[in-house]
N, C-alpha and C positions, 0 to 999 in steps of 0.2 A: 578579443574580449573574453572578459574574464569577468568567472560570479562571483556573488561572497558570500555568504552566509555568517550571521551572527548566533553564537550558539550562549547565554546566557546562563552563564552557571550560579549555585542559593547557597550558605554554607557559611561554616569555617575553613577558612586553609591554615594550617601549618605545618612546619614542613616536609610531615609523617605524610599529609594528604597532599603534598606537593608534585612529591618525588616519587609518589605513587599511580598517579595523571602521570606524568608525566612517562617514567618506565608503561603505564596500559595504555599509551597511544604512541610508543615512542619515539619521544616526541626527546627532542636532539637539547638536554638542562641552559635555557640562558635563566643569567639574575642572579642575582642573591634577595632572600623574602627578608630578612631584617633594611635593606637601605630602599628608603621609600623615592628612588633618585629612581629604579627600576621601575621597568614597566612588561617589558619580553623574555616570558618568563620560560618559552621552548622554542622547538619549533623540527617538526617532520614533515616526513612526506609518507605518501599510505594511497591507495584505489579503493574505487566503485566501479563496481561492472566494470573492471577492466579500465576506465582510466585515473591518472594520478590527479588528486586531490592534495594541498599542502593545509595545515594542520597549524596552529599560531596558538597559542596562553598565555594574553593577555593580562595583565594585573592592571585598573581601571580607578583613579582616585580622583576627589574631591577634598575641598575643608570639609564634606559631613560622611562619609562615604569611601569605603571602598568597594571593589567588583572586581566580577573573573568574568572573561568571554571566552568561550576557543573560535579564531576567524580559521574559516574554514572557503577556501581558496579554488575556483577549479577555469582551468581557459577553455572548460568550454561549458554550453547549459546544465545545469542538472535537473535534474524530474522531480516533483516534489518525495515520490515514491526514493528518491537518490537520498536526496538530500535526509530526509526521514531515520532515513539508516543509517545515516555517520553523525546524527544527534542521541538515537538508539545504542550507536557503538560508544558515542562518546561519555552518556549516563549513566550508560554501565558499567564506564574506567571509570565515575566518578561516584558511581556507588559503593563498587571495589572499595576505592580511596577512605570511605567510613565518615566524609563527613561535606558532601557533595553531592548534587542533585542539578540539572537540567531546568534553570526553572519559566526558561524562551530560546527559541531561535524567530529570528528573522532575519529575509531576505535585505544583503546592503542593494544599496546601489550602485553601478556604475564606475569604477575613475573617471574625472574629466576629462574626459578630451577619446575620449575608448566609445565609438560609434560605429564598430561592428557588433 
């Protein structure tokens, strides 16, 4: 089973903020900010309480809005305390980037077909 959370970011993202956020969270850079078709902007592995966690930085676009989020995935269930610790780490990195902060966090349902 994969435990999945989504951390929604608020604020403006320019190249300097994107670079700072990726560096602070140790995300391998992906995507180009000026390319409207790019959605994945970074991916990396970290850990919490000795368990591996994968972080991915995504840009979601609609016709009228652009939002940013960090997808959090773990092979085991995260406690609320562990999820909040990851959100705090992301919020600190976002604030250090200068233009971002965590707006919300929610638990995502397991992928279809994941029955464990």
